[in-house]
C-alpha positions in Angstrom: 20.7 13.1 10.1 18.0 14.9 8.1 18.7 12.7 5.1 18.2 9.6 7.1 14.9 11.0 8.4 13.8 11.7 4.8 14.7 8.2 3.8 12.7 6.8 6.7 9.7 8.9 5.8 9.9 7.8 2.1 10.2 4.2 3.2 7.1 4.5 5.4 5.2 6.2 2.6 6.1 3.4 0.2 5.0 0.7 2.7 1.7 2.5 3.2 1.1 2.7 -0.5 1.9 -0.9 -0.9 -0.5 -2.0 1.8 -3.2 0.3 0.3 -2.6 -1.4 -3.1 -2.8 -4.8 -1.4 -6.1 -3.9 0.2 -7.5 -2.6 -3.0 -6.4 -5.8 -4.8 -8.2 -7.8 -2.1 -11.4 -5.8 -2.5 -11.1 -6.1 -6.2 -10.9 -9.9 -6.0 -13.7 -10.0 -3.5 -15.9 -7.9 -5.8 -15.1 -10.2 -8.7 -15.9 -13.3 -6.8 -19.2 -11.8 -5.8 -20.0 -10.8 -9.4 -19.1 -14.1 -10.9 
């Protein structure tokens, strides 16, 4: 049971990291389009 919870936690963490990276990517592109 605990292992499953751990896996779930890790999955959520990875998803949060991925969404953060996507957001950063979007900001990055937006910044570039403003600069160019």
